[in-house]
N, C-alpha and C positions, 0 to 999 in steps of 0.2 A: 504494500500500500504506500509506504513512504517513498519507495523507489519510483512508483508511477507518478506520485505527486511531484517529486523532485524533477523528473523528466518533463512533466507537463509544464511546470514553472520555468524550466530551462528553455523549453521550446517557445513558450509565450514571450519570455525575455528576449530570446534570439530574434523572434519575429518582430517585436516592437523595435528593437535596435536597428535591424535591417530596414524596416519600414521607415523609421525616422531618418536614416541615412539617405534612403532613396528619395524621400520627400525633400530633404535638404538639397540634394542634387537637382531635383526637378525645380525647386524654388530658385536656385541659382541660375538654371537654364532659362527660366521665365524672366528673371531679372536681367540677364544678359541680352535676351531677345528684345526686351523693352528698351534697354539702355542703347543698344546698337541702332534699333529702329529710330529712336529719338535723335541720337547723335548724327546719324546720316540723313535725317529728315526724309526717310523713305516714303514715297507715295504708295498707296495701296497696290498699284500696278507693279512698281519696282519691288515692293516687299514680296509680292506673290512669286516673282521670278528669282529674287535674291535668295530667300531662305532655303529653298531646296538645294541650290548650288553651294551655298555657304555651309549648310549642314553636312552635305555629302563630303566635301573636302575637309571640313573641320573634324568629322568622325574619322576619316582616314589618317589625318595628322595625329589625332588623339590615340588611335590604335597603334601607330608607329611608336609614339612616345611610351605608351604602356608596355609594348613589347620590349622596347629597349630597357626600361626599368626592370621588367620581369627577368630578362636575361642577365642583367647586371647583378640583381639580387641573387639569382640562382647560382651564378658563377662565384660570387663572393661567399655565399653561405656554404657552398660545396667545398670551396678552397680554404675556408677558415678566415677570410678577410683579405684585404688588399696586401698586407705585409706577407701573407703566406701564399699568395698567388704566384704560380710559376710564370716564367717569361712567356712560354707558349700560350698559356691561357690568357695572360694579359694582352698578348698580341691579337688573339681571337676576339677578345672583348673590345679592343680598340677598333678592329676592323668592323665589328658589328655596330659599334657606335657610329662610325663613319657612314656605314650603309644606311642606318636609320636616319641620320642627319640628312643624307642625300635624298632619301625617300620623302622626308618632311619638306625639304626644299623644293623637290619636284611637284609635290602636291600643292604647296603654296603658289608656285608659279602657274600651275594649271588653273587653280582657283582664280588667281588674279586675271588670267586671260579670259576665263569664262565670265567673271564679274564685269570686265570691261565691255562685254557685249550687252550687259544689262544696265550698268550704271556709268555715269560720267567719271572720268579719271579722278576728279576731285573727291568724289564720294568713296572711291576705292582707297585713296590716301587717308581719308577720314576714318575708314574702317580700321586701319592699323592703329591709329591713335585711340580710337574708341575701345579697341580690344585691350590695349596697354592700360588705358585709364580704368576700365572696368576691372581688370585683374588687380591693379594697384588698390582699388577701393575694396575689393573682396579681401585681399590680404590685410589691409588696414583694419577692416571690420573683424576679421578672424583674430588678429593680434589684440584688438581692443577687448573682444569677448574673452579671450584667453587670460588677459591680465585681470579682467573683472572677476573671472572664476578663480584665479589664483589668490586673490586678496581675501 
């Protein structure tokens, strides 16, 4: 009886935690969408064409970054850390890092070319600034919340 209650509570806690994290990500995505739409002053017609292209390439870029982080963590954990990493494994990791950076760059270039078919060049430039500004604000908010929780 105690075991089933424990596992039920564990399952509920895991579900709540996962659900809260997912809701947090969804909220950030909604905030980013709103922020970028505002910053670029997208018309409804532009937004309709912009978001599918942006989301497609942004997801590809995010996947490349996540894959790189995953590979780095795997190699580091398996090897016992950077200091214990063999030169061969370090070289493999460096080559993987370069490949992922190249993939990210290619996707950014493709996205920019696609967006230039939809938006004026000035708005494409504003997009870079809007992304940087949004990320800075999110990090500031995260830092503020972390400091508030630490006090």
